[in-house]
Every structure is written in structure tokens, then in C-alpha cells.
mmCIF file of the N, C-alpha and C atoms, coordinates in Angstrom:
data_MODEL
# 
_entry.id   MODEL 
# 
loop_
_atom_site.group_PDB 
_atom_site.id 
_atom_site.type_symbol 
_atom_site.label_atom_id 
_atom_site.label_alt_id 
_atom_site.label_comp_id 
_atom_site.label_asym_id 
_atom_site.label_entity_id 
_atom_site.label_seq_id 
_atom_site.pdbx_PDB_ins_code 
_atom_site.Cartn_x 
_atom_site.Cartn_y 
_atom_site.Cartn_z 
_atom_site.occupancy 
_atom_site.B_iso_or_equiv 
_atom_site.pdbx_formal_charge 
_atom_site.auth_seq_id 
_atom_site.auth_comp_id 
_atom_site.auth_asym_id 
_atom_site.auth_atom_id 
_atom_site.pdbx_PDB_model_num 
ATOM 1   N N  . MET A 1 1  ? 69.345 159.242 140.433 1.00 0.00 ? 1  MET A N  1 
ATOM 2   C CA . MET A 1 1  ? 70.136 159.227 141.460 1.00 0.00 ? 1  MET A CA 1 
ATOM 3   C C  . MET A 1 1  ? 68.951 159.719 142.894 1.00 0.00 ? 1  MET A C  1 
ATOM 4   N N  . THR A 1 2  ? 69.654 159.102 144.224 1.00 0.00 ? 2  THR A N  1 
ATOM 5   C CA . THR A 1 2  ? 68.924 160.031 145.081 1.00 0.00 ? 2  THR A CA 1 
ATOM 6   C C  . THR A 1 2  ? 69.915 160.459 146.404 1.00 0.00 ? 2  THR A C  1 
ATOM 7   N N  . GLU A 1 3  ? 69.055 161.393 147.166 1.00 0.00 ? 3  GLU A N  1 
ATOM 8   C CA . GLU A 1 3  ? 69.420 161.709 147.467 1.00 0.00 ? 3  GLU A CA 1 
ATOM 9   C C  . GLU A 1 3  ? 71.029 161.090 148.264 1.00 0.00 ? 3  GLU A C  1 
ATOM 10  N N  . SER A 1 4  ? 70.451 160.261 148.546 1.00 0.00 ? 4  SER A N  1 
ATOM 11  C CA . SER A 1 4  ? 71.946 159.392 149.411 1.00 0.00 ? 4  SER A CA 1 
ATOM 12  C C  . SER A 1 4  ? 72.818 158.658 148.470 1.00 0.00 ? 4  SER A C  1 
ATOM 13  N N  . GLY A 1 5  ? 72.378 158.892 147.135 1.00 0.00 ? 5  GLY A N  1 
ATOM 14  C CA . GLY A 1 5  ? 73.700 158.322 146.004 1.00 0.00 ? 5  GLY A CA 1 
ATOM 15  C C  . GLY A 1 5  ? 73.553 156.772 145.893 1.00 0.00 ? 5  GLY A C  1 
ATOM 16  N N  . VAL A 1 6  ? 72.413 156.334 145.809 1.00 0.00 ? 6  VAL A N  1 
ATOM 17  C CA . VAL A 1 6  ? 72.283 155.255 145.315 1.00 0.00 ? 6  VAL A CA 1 
ATOM 18  C C  . VAL A 1 6  ? 71.082 155.491 143.903 1.00 0.00 ? 6  VAL A C  1 
ATOM 19  N N  . THR A 1 7  ? 71.203 155.026 142.770 1.00 0.00 ? 7  THR A N  1 
ATOM 20  C CA . THR A 1 7  ? 70.570 154.880 142.021 1.00 0.00 ? 7  THR A CA 1 
ATOM 21  C C  . THR A 1 7  ? 69.470 153.938 141.848 1.00 0.00 ? 7  THR A C  1 
ATOM 22  N N  . VAL A 1 8  ? 68.468 154.459 141.830 1.00 0.00 ? 8  VAL A N  1 
ATOM 23  C CA . VAL A 1 8  ? 67.270 152.812 141.838 1.00 0.00 ? 8  VAL A CA 1 
ATOM 24  C C  . VAL A 1 8  ? 66.902 152.705 140.409 1.00 0.00 ? 8  VAL A C  1 
ATOM 25  N N  . TYR A 1 9  ? 66.259 151.444 138.915 1.00 0.00 ? 9  TYR A N  1 
ATOM 26  C CA . TYR A 1 9  ? 66.919 151.331 137.644 1.00 0.00 ? 9  TYR A CA 1 
ATOM 27  C C  . TYR A 1 9  ? 65.610 151.621 137.411 1.00 0.00 ? 9  TYR A C  1 
ATOM 28  N N  . SER A 1 10 ? 65.418 152.579 136.209 1.00 0.00 ? 10 SER A N  1 
ATOM 29  C CA . SER A 1 10 ? 63.893 152.707 135.686 1.00 0.00 ? 10 SER A CA 1 
ATOM 30  C C  . SER A 1 10 ? 64.055 150.894 135.362 1.00 0.00 ? 10 SER A C  1 
ATOM 31  N N  . SER A 1 11 ? 62.911 151.514 134.347 1.00 0.00 ? 11 SER A N  1 
ATOM 32  C CA . SER A 1 11 ? 61.893 150.705 133.503 1.00 0.00 ? 11 SER A CA 1 
ATOM 33  C C  . SER A 1 11 ? 62.193 150.188 132.384 1.00 0.00 ? 11 SER A C  1 
ATOM 34  N N  . GLU A 1 12 ? 62.970 151.218 132.160 1.00 0.00 ? 12 GLU A N  1 
ATOM 35  C CA . GLU A 1 12 ? 63.979 150.629 130.754 1.00 0.00 ? 12 GLU A CA 1 
ATOM 36  C C  . GLU A 1 12 ? 65.381 150.552 130.632 1.00 0.00 ? 12 GLU A C  1 
ATOM 37  N N  . ASP A 1 13 ? 66.011 150.645 131.928 1.00 0.00 ? 13 ASP A N  1 
ATOM 38  C CA . ASP A 1 13 ? 67.843 150.218 132.876 1.00 0.00 ? 13 ASP A CA 1 
ATOM 39  C C  . ASP A 1 13 ? 67.249 148.980 133.126 1.00 0.00 ? 13 ASP A C  1 
ATOM 40  N N  . ILE A 1 14 ? 66.568 148.603 133.894 1.00 0.00 ? 14 ILE A N  1 
ATOM 41  C CA . ILE A 1 14 ? 66.805 147.149 134.416 1.00 0.00 ? 14 ILE A CA 1 
ATOM 42  C C  . ILE A 1 14 ? 67.011 146.218 133.340 1.00 0.00 ? 14 ILE A C  1 
ATOM 43  N N  . GLY A 1 15 ? 66.469 146.308 132.327 1.00 0.00 ? 15 GLY A N  1 
ATOM 44  C CA . GLY A 1 15 ? 67.372 144.226 132.515 1.00 0.00 ? 15 GLY A CA 1 
ATOM 45  C C  . GLY A 1 15 ? 67.760 144.669 131.469 1.00 0.00 ? 15 GLY A C  1 
ATOM 46  N N  . GLU A 1 16 ? 68.679 146.273 131.069 1.00 0.00 ? 16 GLU A N  1 
ATOM 47  C CA . GLU A 1 16 ? 69.824 145.824 130.828 1.00 0.00 ? 16 GLU A CA 1 
ATOM 48  C C  . GLU A 1 16 ? 71.456 145.825 131.976 1.00 0.00 ? 16 GLU A C  1 
ATOM 49  N N  . ARG A 1 17 ? 70.683 146.487 132.550 1.00 0.00 ? 17 ARG A N  1 
ATOM 50  C CA . ARG A 1 17 ? 70.938 146.085 133.861 1.00 0.00 ? 17 ARG A CA 1 
ATOM 51  C C  . ARG A 1 17 ? 71.332 144.368 134.512 1.00 0.00 ? 17 ARG A C  1 
ATOM 52  N N  . ASN A 1 18 ? 70.017 143.718 134.791 1.00 0.00 ? 18 ASN A N  1 
ATOM 53  C CA . ASN A 1 18 ? 70.161 142.733 134.797 1.00 0.00 ? 18 ASN A CA 1 
ATOM 54  C C  . ASN A 1 18 ? 71.406 141.293 134.100 1.00 0.00 ? 18 ASN A C  1 
ATOM 55  N N  . ALA A 1 19 ? 70.736 142.291 132.998 1.00 0.00 ? 19 ALA A N  1 
ATOM 56  C CA . ALA A 1 19 ? 71.819 140.891 132.173 1.00 0.00 ? 19 ALA A CA 1 
ATOM 57  C C  . ALA A 1 19 ? 73.359 141.760 131.890 1.00 0.00 ? 19 ALA A C  1 
ATOM 58  N N  . THR A 1 20 ? 73.812 142.922 132.359 1.00 0.00 ? 20 THR A N  1 
ATOM 59  C CA . THR A 1 20 ? 75.424 142.583 132.291 1.00 0.00 ? 20 THR A CA 1 
ATOM 60  C C  . THR A 1 20 ? 75.728 142.336 133.223 1.00 0.00 ? 20 THR A C  1 
ATOM 61  N N  . TYR A 1 21 ? 75.269 142.181 134.741 1.00 0.00 ? 21 TYR A N  1 
ATOM 62  C CA . TYR A 1 21 ? 75.326 141.214 135.953 1.00 0.00 ? 21 TYR A CA 1 
ATOM 63  C C  . TYR A 1 21 ? 75.266 140.170 135.833 1.00 0.00 ? 21 TYR A C  1 
ATOM 64  N N  . GLU A 1 22 ? 74.652 139.452 134.947 1.00 0.00 ? 22 GLU A N  1 
ATOM 65  C CA . GLU A 1 22 ? 74.358 138.637 134.821 1.00 0.00 ? 22 GLU A CA 1 
ATOM 66  C C  . GLU A 1 22 ? 73.889 137.800 135.987 1.00 0.00 ? 22 GLU A C  1 
ATOM 67  N N  . VAL A 1 23 ? 72.264 138.572 136.950 1.00 0.00 ? 23 VAL A N  1 
ATOM 68  C CA . VAL A 1 23 ? 71.847 138.444 137.440 1.00 0.00 ? 23 VAL A CA 1 
ATOM 69  C C  . VAL A 1 23 ? 70.926 136.719 137.654 1.00 0.00 ? 23 VAL A C  1 
ATOM 70  N N  . ALA A 1 24 ? 70.097 136.206 136.486 1.00 0.00 ? 24 ALA A N  1 
ATOM 71  C CA . ALA A 1 24 ? 69.785 135.606 136.310 1.00 0.00 ? 24 ALA A CA 1 
ATOM 72  C C  . ALA A 1 24 ? 70.397 134.151 135.972 1.00 0.00 ? 24 ALA A C  1 
ATOM 73  N N  . LEU A 1 25 ? 71.530 134.229 136.239 1.00 0.00 ? 25 LEU A N  1 
ATOM 74  C CA . LEU A 1 25 ? 72.835 132.795 136.256 1.00 0.00 ? 25 LEU A CA 1 
ATOM 75  C C  . LEU A 1 25 ? 72.848 132.205 137.574 1.00 0.00 ? 25 LEU A C  1 
ATOM 76  N N  . TYR A 1 26 ? 73.547 134.111 138.502 1.00 0.00 ? 26 TYR A N  1 
ATOM 77  C CA . TYR A 1 26 ? 73.928 133.854 139.639 1.00 0.00 ? 26 TYR A CA 1 
ATOM 78  C C  . TYR A 1 26 ? 73.002 133.491 140.720 1.00 0.00 ? 26 TYR A C  1 
ATOM 79  N N  . ALA A 1 27 ? 72.481 134.664 140.425 1.00 0.00 ? 27 ALA A N  1 
ATOM 80  C CA . ALA A 1 27 ? 70.908 135.048 141.247 1.00 0.00 ? 27 ALA A CA 1 
ATOM 81  C C  . ALA A 1 27 ? 69.660 134.910 141.329 1.00 0.00 ? 27 ALA A C  1 
ATOM 82  N N  . PRO A 1 28 ? 69.233 133.164 140.823 1.00 0.00 ? 28 PRO A N  1 
ATOM 83  C CA . PRO A 1 28 ? 68.075 132.997 140.059 1.00 0.00 ? 28 PRO A CA 1 
ATOM 84  C C  . PRO A 1 28 ? 67.197 133.050 140.767 1.00 0.00 ? 28 PRO A C  1 
ATOM 85  N N  . GLY A 1 29 ? 66.021 133.658 141.187 1.00 0.00 ? 29 GLY A N  1 
ATOM 86  C CA . GLY A 1 29 ? 64.834 134.525 141.366 1.00 0.00 ? 29 GLY A CA 1 
ATOM 87  C C  . GLY A 1 29 ? 65.002 135.857 142.104 1.00 0.00 ? 29 GLY A C  1 
ATOM 88  N N  . PHE A 1 30 ? 66.015 136.844 141.782 1.00 0.00 ? 30 PHE A N  1 
ATOM 89  C CA . PHE A 1 30 ? 66.364 138.064 142.169 1.00 0.00 ? 30 PHE A CA 1 
ATOM 90  C C  . PHE A 1 30 ? 66.075 138.946 140.607 1.00 0.00 ? 30 PHE A C  1 
ATOM 91  N N  . LEU A 1 31 ? 65.541 139.813 140.910 1.00 0.00 ? 31 LEU A N  1 
ATOM 92  C CA . LEU A 1 31 ? 65.584 140.816 140.357 1.00 0.00 ? 31 LEU A CA 1 
ATOM 93  C C  . LEU A 1 31 ? 66.542 142.330 141.406 1.00 0.00 ? 31 LEU A C  1 
ATOM 94  N N  . LEU A 1 32 ? 67.631 142.790 140.266 1.00 0.00 ? 32 LEU A N  1 
ATOM 95  C CA . LEU A 1 32 ? 68.485 144.255 140.430 1.00 0.00 ? 32 LEU A CA 1 
ATOM 96  C C  . LEU A 1 32 ? 67.906 144.894 140.556 1.00 0.00 ? 32 LEU A C  1 
ATOM 97  N N  . VAL A 1 33 ? 68.077 146.122 141.282 1.00 0.00 ? 33 VAL A N  1 
ATOM 98  C CA . VAL A 1 33 ? 66.557 147.091 141.320 1.00 0.00 ? 33 VAL A CA 1 
ATOM 99  C C  . VAL A 1 33 ? 67.745 148.416 141.309 1.00 0.00 ? 33 VAL A C  1 
ATOM 100 N N  . GLY A 1 34 ? 68.912 148.174 141.446 1.00 0.00 ? 34 GLY A N  1 
ATOM 101 C CA . GLY A 1 34 ? 69.546 149.515 142.264 1.00 0.00 ? 34 GLY A CA 1 
ATOM 102 C C  . GLY A 1 34 ? 70.634 149.301 142.392 1.00 0.00 ? 34 GLY A C  1 
ATOM 103 N N  . ASP A 1 35 ? 71.594 150.452 143.133 1.00 0.00 ? 35 ASP A N  1 
ATOM 104 C CA . ASP A 1 35 ? 73.076 150.111 143.128 1.00 0.00 ? 35 ASP A CA 1 
ATOM 105 C C  . ASP A 1 35 ? 73.915 151.540 143.579 1.00 0.00 ? 35 ASP A C  1 
ATOM 106 N N  . ASP A 1 36 ? 74.592 151.171 144.456 1.00 0.00 ? 36 ASP A N  1 
ATOM 107 C CA . ASP A 1 36 ? 74.974 152.157 144.891 1.00 0.00 ? 36 ASP A CA 1 
ATOM 108 C C  . ASP A 1 36 ? 76.640 152.867 144.650 1.00 0.00 ? 36 ASP A C  1 
ATOM 109 N N  . GLY A 1 37 ? 76.635 152.717 143.501 1.00 0.00 ? 37 GLY A N  1 
ATOM 110 C CA . GLY A 1 37 ? 77.707 153.457 142.600 1.00 0.00 ? 37 GLY A CA 1 
ATOM 111 C C  . GLY A 1 37 ? 78.233 152.683 143.460 1.00 0.00 ? 37 GLY A C  1 
ATOM 112 N N  . GLY A 1 38 ? 79.476 152.484 144.080 1.00 0.00 ? 38 GLY A N  1 
ATOM 113 C CA . GLY A 1 38 ? 80.804 153.132 144.555 1.00 0.00 ? 38 GLY A CA 1 
ATOM 114 C C  . GLY A 1 38 ? 80.552 150.639 144.520 1.00 0.00 ? 38 GLY A C  1 
ATOM 115 N N  . GLY A 1 39 ? 79.589 150.006 143.507 1.00 0.00 ? 39 GLY A N  1 
ATOM 116 C CA . GLY A 1 39 ? 79.576 148.622 143.848 1.00 0.00 ? 39 GLY A CA 1 
ATOM 117 C C  . GLY A 1 39 ? 79.454 147.444 144.497 1.00 0.00 ? 39 GLY A C  1 
ATOM 118 N N  . ARG A 1 40 ? 78.665 148.105 145.021 1.00 0.00 ? 40 ARG A N  1 
ATOM 119 C CA . ARG A 1 40 ? 77.059 147.047 146.350 1.00 0.00 ? 40 ARG A CA 1 
ATOM 120 C C  . ARG A 1 40 ? 75.449 147.592 145.400 1.00 0.00 ? 40 ARG A C  1 
ATOM 121 N N  . GLY A 1 41 ? 75.522 146.747 145.212 1.00 0.00 ? 41 GLY A N  1 
ATOM 122 C CA . GLY A 1 41 ? 73.788 146.190 144.462 1.00 0.00 ? 41 GLY A CA 1 
ATOM 123 C C  . GLY A 1 41 ? 72.430 146.213 145.093 1.00 0.00 ? 41 GLY A C  1 
ATOM 124 N N  . PHE A 1 42 ? 71.656 146.308 145.230 1.00 0.00 ? 42 PHE A N  1 
ATOM 125 C CA . PHE A 1 42 ? 69.998 145.892 145.619 1.00 0.00 ? 42 PHE A CA 1 
ATOM 126 C C  . PHE A 1 42 ? 69.210 145.125 144.709 1.00 0.00 ? 42 PHE A C  1 
ATOM 127 N N  . LEU A 1 43 ? 69.101 144.657 145.660 1.00 0.00 ? 43 LEU A N  1 
ATOM 128 C CA . LEU A 1 43 ? 68.212 143.631 145.041 1.00 0.00 ? 43 LEU A CA 1 
ATOM 129 C C  . LEU A 1 43 ? 66.281 142.622 145.408 1.00 0.00 ? 43 LEU A C  1 
ATOM 130 N N  . VAL A 1 44 ? 65.638 142.826 145.211 1.00 0.00 ? 44 VAL A N  1 
ATOM 131 C CA . VAL A 1 44 ? 64.052 141.222 146.043 1.00 0.00 ? 44 VAL A CA 1 
ATOM 132 C C  . VAL A 1 44 ? 64.437 140.633 144.787 1.00 0.00 ? 44 VAL A C  1 
ATOM 133 N N  . ARG A 1 45 ? 63.346 140.042 145.006 1.00 0.00 ? 45 ARG A N  1 
ATOM 134 C CA . ARG A 1 45 ? 63.179 138.211 145.533 1.00 0.00 ? 45 ARG A CA 1 
ATOM 135 C C  . ARG A 1 45 ? 62.226 139.000 144.080 1.00 0.00 ? 45 ARG A C  1 
ATOM 136 N N  . ALA A 1 46 ? 61.639 138.535 142.845 1.00 0.00 ? 46 ALA A N  1 
ATOM 137 C CA . ALA A 1 46 ? 61.484 138.476 141.890 1.00 0.00 ? 46 ALA A CA 1 
ATOM 138 C C  . ALA A 1 46 ? 60.199 138.014 141.603 1.00 0.00 ? 46 ALA A C  1 
ATOM 139 N N  . ASP A 1 47 ? 59.442 137.050 142.262 1.00 0.00 ? 47 ASP A N  1 
ATOM 140 C CA . ASP A 1 47 ? 58.588 136.450 141.614 1.00 0.00 ? 47 ASP A CA 1 
ATOM 141 C C  . ASP A 1 47 ? 57.535 136.866 143.490 1.00 0.00 ? 47 ASP A C  1 
ATOM 142 N N  . ASP A 1 48 ? 57.955 138.271 144.294 1.00 0.00 ? 48 ASP A N  1 
ATOM 143 C CA . ASP A 1 48 ? 57.367 138.722 145.250 1.00 0.00 ? 48 ASP A CA 1 
ATOM 144 C C  . ASP A 1 48 ? 57.106 140.149 145.553 1.00 0.00 ? 48 ASP A C  1 
ATOM 145 N N  . PRO A 1 49 ? 55.606 140.286 145.385 1.00 0.00 ? 49 PRO A N  1 
ATOM 146 C CA . PRO A 1 49 ? 55.846 142.092 145.039 1.00 0.00 ? 49 PRO A CA 1 
ATOM 147 C C  . PRO A 1 49 ? 56.372 142.642 147.000 1.00 0.00 ? 49 PRO A C  1 
ATOM 148 N N  . ASP A 1 50 ? 56.209 142.184 147.920 1.00 0.00 ? 50 ASP A N  1 
ATOM 149 C CA . ASP A 1 50 ? 56.884 142.416 149.050 1.00 0.00 ? 50 ASP A CA 1 
ATOM 150 C C  . ASP A 1 50 ? 57.574 141.938 149.789 1.00 0.00 ? 50 ASP A C  1 
ATOM 151 N N  . SER A 1 51 ? 58.498 141.410 148.272 1.00 0.00 ? 51 SER A N  1 
ATOM 152 C CA . SER A 1 51 ? 59.811 141.542 149.158 1.00 0.00 ? 51 SER A CA 1 
ATOM 153 C C  . SER A 1 51 ? 60.492 142.249 149.753 1.00 0.00 ? 51 SER A C  1 
ATOM 154 N N  . ALA A 1 52 ? 61.896 141.900 150.645 1.00 0.00 ? 52 ALA A N  1 
ATOM 155 C CA . ALA A 1 52 ? 62.782 142.487 151.386 1.00 0.00 ? 52 ALA A CA 1 
ATOM 156 C C  . ALA A 1 52 ? 62.997 143.251 150.703 1.00 0.00 ? 52 ALA A C  1 
ATOM 157 N N  . VAL A 1 53 ? 64.407 143.992 150.186 1.00 0.00 ? 53 VAL A N  1 
ATOM 158 C CA . VAL A 1 53 ? 65.749 144.506 149.629 1.00 0.00 ? 53 VAL A CA 1 
ATOM 159 C C  . VAL A 1 53 ? 66.916 144.096 150.695 1.00 0.00 ? 53 VAL A C  1 
ATOM 160 N N  . PHE A 1 54 ? 67.046 143.180 149.385 1.00 0.00 ? 54 PHE A N  1 
ATOM 161 C CA . PHE A 1 54 ? 68.895 142.920 149.833 1.00 0.00 ? 54 PHE A CA 1 
ATOM 162 C C  . PHE A 1 54 ? 69.925 143.585 149.297 1.00 0.00 ? 54 PHE A C  1 
ATOM 163 N N  . SER A 1 55 ? 70.725 143.455 149.939 1.00 0.00 ? 55 SER A N  1 
ATOM 164 C CA . SER A 1 55 ? 72.356 143.689 149.396 1.00 0.00 ? 55 SER A CA 1 
ATOM 165 C C  . SER A 1 55 ? 73.841 143.391 148.699 1.00 0.00 ? 55 SER A C  1 
ATOM 166 N N  . SER A 1 56 ? 74.179 143.359 148.522 1.00 0.00 ? 56 SER A N  1 
ATOM 167 C CA . SER A 1 56 ? 75.141 142.361 147.954 1.00 0.00 ? 56 SER A CA 1 
ATOM 168 C C  . SER A 1 56 ? 76.680 143.091 146.715 1.00 0.00 ? 56 SER A C  1 
ATOM 169 N N  . GLY A 1 57 ? 77.502 142.956 146.804 1.00 0.00 ? 57 GLY A N  1 
ATOM 170 C CA . GLY A 1 57 ? 78.502 143.280 146.306 1.00 0.00 ? 57 GLY A CA 1 
ATOM 171 C C  . GLY A 1 57 ? 78.148 142.355 144.960 1.00 0.00 ? 57 GLY A C  1 
ATOM 172 N N  . LEU A 1 58 ? 77.483 143.196 143.865 1.00 0.00 ? 58 LEU A N  1 
ATOM 173 C CA . LEU A 1 58 ? 78.004 143.093 142.461 1.00 0.00 ? 58 LEU A CA 1 
ATOM 174 C C  . LEU A 1 58 ? 78.942 141.248 141.992 1.00 0.00 ? 58 LEU A C  1 
ATOM 175 N N  . GLY A 1 59 ? 80.316 141.436 142.822 1.00 0.00 ? 59 GLY A N  1 
ATOM 176 C CA . GLY A 1 59 ? 80.572 140.549 142.212 1.00 0.00 ? 59 GLY A CA 1 
ATOM 177 C C  . GLY A 1 59 ? 80.737 139.616 142.991 1.00 0.00 ? 59 GLY A C  1 
ATOM 178 N N  . ASP A 1 60 ? 79.806 139.502 143.446 1.00 0.00 ? 60 ASP A N  1 
ATOM 179 C CA . ASP A 1 60 ? 79.531 138.488 144.596 1.00 0.00 ? 60 ASP A CA 1 
ATOM 180 C C  . ASP A 1 60 ? 78.178 138.572 144.805 1.00 0.00 ? 60 ASP A C  1 
ATOM 181 N N  . LEU A 1 61 ? 77.139 137.939 143.684 1.00 0.00 ? 61 LEU A N  1 
ATOM 182 C CA . LEU A 1 61 ? 75.546 137.903 143.672 1.00 0.00 ? 61 LEU A CA 1 
ATOM 183 C C  . LEU A 1 61 ? 75.107 136.774 144.027 1.00 0.00 ? 61 LEU A C  1 
ATOM 184 N N  . GLU A 1 62 ? 76.171 136.003 145.020 1.00 0.00 ? 62 GLU A N  1 
ATOM 185 C CA . GLU A 1 62 ? 75.130 134.390 145.817 1.00 0.00 ? 62 GLU A CA 1 
ATOM 186 C C  . GLU A 1 62 ? 74.491 134.658 146.535 1.00 0.00 ? 62 GLU A C  1 
ATOM 187 N N  . PRO A 1 63 ? 73.205 134.271 147.139 1.00 0.00 ? 63 PRO A N  1 
ATOM 188 C CA . PRO A 1 63 ? 72.210 134.384 147.734 1.00 0.00 ? 63 PRO A CA 1 
ATOM 189 C C  . PRO A 1 63 ? 72.238 134.622 149.491 1.00 0.00 ? 63 PRO A C  1 
ATOM 190 N N  . ALA A 1 64 ? 73.372 132.966 148.968 1.00 0.00 ? 64 ALA A N  1 
ATOM 191 C CA . ALA A 1 64 ? 73.233 133.209 150.529 1.00 0.00 ? 64 ALA A CA 1 
ATOM 192 C C  . ALA A 1 64 ? 74.156 134.325 151.323 1.00 0.00 ? 64 ALA A C  1 
ATOM 193 N N  . ASP A 1 65 ? 74.666 134.737 150.370 1.00 0.00 ? 65 ASP A N  1 
ATOM 194 C CA . ASP A 1 65 ? 75.573 136.309 151.231 1.00 0.00 ? 65 ASP A CA 1 
ATOM 195 C C  . ASP A 1 65 ? 75.131 137.663 151.479 1.00 0.00 ? 65 ASP A C  1 
ATOM 196 N N  . PHE A 1 66 ? 73.230 137.496 150.894 1.00 0.00 ? 66 PHE A N  1 
ATOM 197 C CA . PHE A 1 66 ? 73.266 139.077 150.463 1.00 0.00 ? 66 PHE A CA 1 
ATOM 198 C C  . PHE A 1 66 ? 72.878 139.302 152.246 1.00 0.00 ? 66 PHE A C  1 
ATOM 199 N N  . GLU A 1 67 ? 73.035 140.624 152.492 1.00 0.00 ? 67 GLU A N  1 
ATOM 200 C CA . GLU A 1 67 ? 72.406 141.372 153.353 1.00 0.00 ? 67 GLU A CA 1 
ATOM 201 C C  . GLU A 1 67 ? 70.776 142.022 153.218 1.00 0.00 ? 67 GLU A C  1 
ATOM 202 N N  . ILE A 1 68 ? 70.119 141.691 154.137 1.00 0.00 ? 68 ILE A N  1 
ATOM 203 C CA . ILE A 1 68 ? 68.226 142.218 154.495 1.00 0.00 ? 68 ILE A CA 1 
ATOM 204 C C  . ILE A 1 68 ? 69.190 143.566 154.437 1.00 0.00 ? 68 ILE A C  1 
ATOM 205 N N  . VAL A 1 69 ? 68.578 144.528 153.313 1.00 0.00 ? 69 VAL A N  1 
ATOM 206 C CA . VAL A 1 69 ? 69.116 146.198 153.886 1.00 0.00 ? 69 VAL A CA 1 
ATOM 207 C C  . VAL A 1 69 ? 67.679 147.264 153.910 1.00 0.00 ? 69 VAL A C  1 
ATOM 208 N N  . SER A 1 70 ? 66.598 146.063 154.189 1.00 0.00 ? 70 SER A N  1 
ATOM 209 C CA . SER A 1 70 ? 64.766 147.116 154.698 1.00 0.00 ? 70 SER A CA 1 
ATOM 210 C C  . SER A 1 70 ? 64.162 145.487 154.678 1.00 0.00 ? 70 SER A C  1 
ATOM 211 N N  . ALA A 1 71 ? 62.755 146.391 155.324 1.00 0.00 ? 71 ALA A N  1 
ATOM 212 C CA . ALA A 1 71 ? 62.214 144.811 154.744 1.00 0.00 ? 71 ALA A CA 1 
ATOM 213 C C  . ALA A 1 71 ? 60.973 144.408 153.585 1.00 0.00 ? 71 ALA A C  1 
ATOM 214 N N  . SER A 1 72 ? 60.184 145.996 153.459 1.00 0.00 ? 72 SER A N  1 
ATOM 215 C CA . SER A 1 72 ? 60.499 146.412 152.012 1.00 0.00 ? 72 SER A CA 1 
ATOM 216 C C  . SER A 1 72 ? 61.645 146.870 150.869 1.00 0.00 ? 72 SER A C  1 
ATOM 217 N N  . PHE A 1 73 ? 60.608 146.717 149.667 1.00 0.00 ? 73 PHE A N  1 
ATOM 218 C CA . PHE A 1 73 ? 60.504 148.098 148.052 1.00 0.00 ? 73 PHE A CA 1 
ATOM 219 C C  . PHE A 1 73 ? 60.441 148.749 148.621 1.00 0.00 ? 73 PHE A C  1 
ATOM 220 N N  . PRO A 1 74 ? 59.065 149.851 149.092 1.00 0.00 ? 74 PRO A N  1 
ATOM 221 C CA . PRO A 1 74 ? 58.356 150.898 150.145 1.00 0.00 ? 74 PRO A CA 1 
ATOM 222 C C  . PRO A 1 74 ? 59.131 151.743 150.566 1.00 0.00 ? 74 PRO A C  1 
ATOM 223 N N  . GLU A 1 75 ? 59.147 150.432 151.681 1.00 0.00 ? 75 GLU A N  1 
ATOM 224 C CA . GLU A 1 75 ? 59.971 151.372 152.979 1.00 0.00 ? 75 GLU A CA 1 
ATOM 225 C C  . GLU A 1 75 ? 61.517 151.053 152.212 1.00 0.00 ? 75 GLU A C  1 
ATOM 226 N N  . TRP A 1 76 ? 62.303 150.890 151.589 1.00 0.00 ? 76 TRP A N  1 
ATOM 227 C CA . TRP A 1 76 ? 63.433 150.909 151.464 1.00 0.00 ? 76 TRP A CA 1 
ATOM 228 C C  . TRP A 1 76 ? 63.437 152.730 150.388 1.00 0.00 ? 76 TRP A C  1 
ATOM 229 N N  . LEU A 1 77 ? 63.004 152.265 149.423 1.00 0.00 ? 77 LEU A N  1 
ATOM 230 C CA . LEU A 1 77 ? 62.450 153.852 148.331 1.00 0.00 ? 77 LEU A CA 1 
ATOM 231 C C  . LEU A 1 77 ? 61.924 155.046 149.033 1.00 0.00 ? 77 LEU A C  1 
ATOM 232 N N  . ALA A 1 78 ? 61.848 154.738 149.922 1.00 0.00 ? 78 ALA A N  1 
ATOM 233 C CA . ALA A 1 78 ? 61.212 156.078 151.244 1.00 0.00 ? 78 ALA A CA 1 
ATOM 234 C C  . ALA A 1 78 ? 62.920 156.614 151.942 1.00 0.00 ? 78 ALA A C  1 
ATOM 235 N N  . SER A 1 79 ? 63.435 155.145 152.372 1.00 0.00 ? 79 SER A N  1 
ATOM 236 C CA . SER A 1 79 ? 64.465 155.766 153.386 1.00 0.00 ? 79 SER A CA 1 
ATOM 237 C C  . SER A 1 79 ? 65.564 156.515 152.530 1.00 0.00 ? 79 SER A C  1 
ATOM 238 N N  . LEU A 1 80 ? 65.587 156.695 150.982 1.00 0.00 ? 80 LEU A N  1 
ATOM 239 C CA . LEU A 1 80 ? 66.684 156.471 150.782 1.00 0.00 ? 80 LEU A CA 1 
ATOM 240 C C  . LEU A 1 80 ? 66.058 158.679 150.196 1.00 0.00 ? 80 LEU A C  1 
ATOM 241 N N  . GLY A 1 81 ? 64.992 159.054 150.425 1.00 0.00 ? 81 GLY A N  1 
ATOM 242 C CA . GLY A 1 81 ? 65.255 160.233 149.870 1.00 0.00 ? 81 GLY A CA 1 
ATOM 243 C C  . GLY A 1 81 ? 65.062 160.531 148.586 1.00 0.00 ? 81 GLY A C  1 
ATOM 244 N N  . THR A 1 82 ? 64.678 161.471 147.784 1.00 0.00 ? 82 THR A N  1 
ATOM 245 C CA . THR A 1 82 ? 63.800 162.470 146.581 1.00 0.00 ? 82 THR A CA 1 
ATOM 246 C C  . THR A 1 82 ? 65.447 162.010 145.511 1.00 0.00 ? 82 THR A C  1 
ATOM 247 N N  . ALA A 1 83 ? 64.623 162.180 144.718 1.00 0.00 ? 83 ALA A N  1 
ATOM 248 C CA . ALA A 1 83 ? 65.978 162.362 142.978 1.00 0.00 ? 83 ALA A CA 1 
ATOM 249 C C  . ALA A 1 83 ? 65.834 163.092 142.571 1.00 0.00 ? 83 ALA A C  1 
ATOM 250 N N  . HIS A 1 84 ? 67.639 162.744 142.098 1.00 0.00 ? 84 HIS A N  1 
ATOM 251 C CA . HIS A 1 84 ? 67.635 164.169 141.226 1.00 0.00 ? 84 HIS A CA 1 
ATOM 252 C C  . HIS A 1 84 ? 67.269 163.584 140.272 1.00 0.00 ? 84 HIS A C  1 
# 
């Protein structure tokens, strides 16, 4: 968990989190990389290493409803602060 309260998933947890929220079914081509602990998830395009970071309610993984929260994954990580 970061200073901002966002959890960025570890490589050990990312597969389970994506399976739990059925990301491949509801948002094919995206990868869930974290959440805010309050029902919002953060996703990137799985095939684009320079992907923007998107936010969505975890109960609505419709890509048309995603909001861009950062232009890139590294910028997003830097904006979160240090991990606890």
C-alpha cells in the first residue's frame, strides 16, 4: 500500500486479482494493476508497455467507462508516494 492508500499488486498477486474480477472477460486487453481499497481499480493496456493508467469501479469493468488517471504507468507510480 502506498501513502495515497492505493495498493499496487505484486507479481505474485496480480494473476489472482485479475481472475477474481474476471478482467479478461469484462475488459479484454486490460490488466488490473491495483485498487484504492474502496471499490476502484486501476488498469493498463496489457499489450502496451507505455499505456496510460485507467480507473474504473470494480463492479463496472466496461472499457468505455474507464477514466484516464495518468498518461503512463511510471508517472502514476511516482504520484502515489512511497510504499508502506
